N, C-alpha and C positions, 0 to 999 in steps of 0.2 A: 273787366273794364279798367283802364288805368285810373289811378287816383284822381288826376286832374280832368279826366274825361267827364266826370259828373258835372263839372263847372262849365264845360264847353256847350252843353245843351240847355236851352231855356227850360226852366221848371217853375211852376207856380208854387211849389212847396219848398223850394230851396231856402228862402229867407227864414222860414219857420224851422226847417231842419237844422240850419246853422245856429239859430239863436236858442233853440230848445223850447220855443213857445208852443203851447198845445194848439192843434188845429184839427178840424173835423170837416169832412166834405159831405154835403147833404144833397141827395138827388132832388131835382125840381122839374122833372119831365123830360120830354124829347122834342127835338126840332129836326125835321127832315130825317127822322129815324135815328138820330144820334142823341145820346144821353146828355142832359144838361145838369149842372150842379152848382152850388155855391159853397164857399168855404167860410167857416166860422173860426176866428183866431182869437185866442185869449192872452192874457198876461202870463208871463212865466209862472209855472207851478199852479195855475188856476184851471186845471183840467175839469174840475167839477162844474165850473160856470159854463165852459164850452159844451159839456155834455148836457147840462140843463137846457141851454138854448136849443141844441139839436133835438132833444127830446120834445120840448115844447113845440117846435116847428113840425115835427112828425105827428104829434097829437092833433095839430090844427089842420093838417093837409093829408092827402093820400098819395103824394108823389112817390113815397118809398115803396108803395105797393104796386106801382105801374111796372109793366114789363114791355120790352120792345116787341114789335110784331113778330119777329122770328122766334122769340121765346114762347109766345103764345101758341105756336104751331107744334111745339115739342110735347110729347105725351105727358111728362111729369108736371107741366104747367097748365093743364086743362082743368 
């Protein structure tokens, strides 16, 4: 991909990639069979805080354990 090609497509991670801010995407379920997630973003060099928030959310919910219906039909996910 050409260098500027990255900037031609909309990306939800681009601002954080450019600034170097730590970001973490957390699964929050499915809608119409498609995965949903939210993104936690922290101050530069504060990766630990981002990971603590993500870990706390996963401890409080079970979204990260859910699988889409097609995955449930595969032998390794039974």
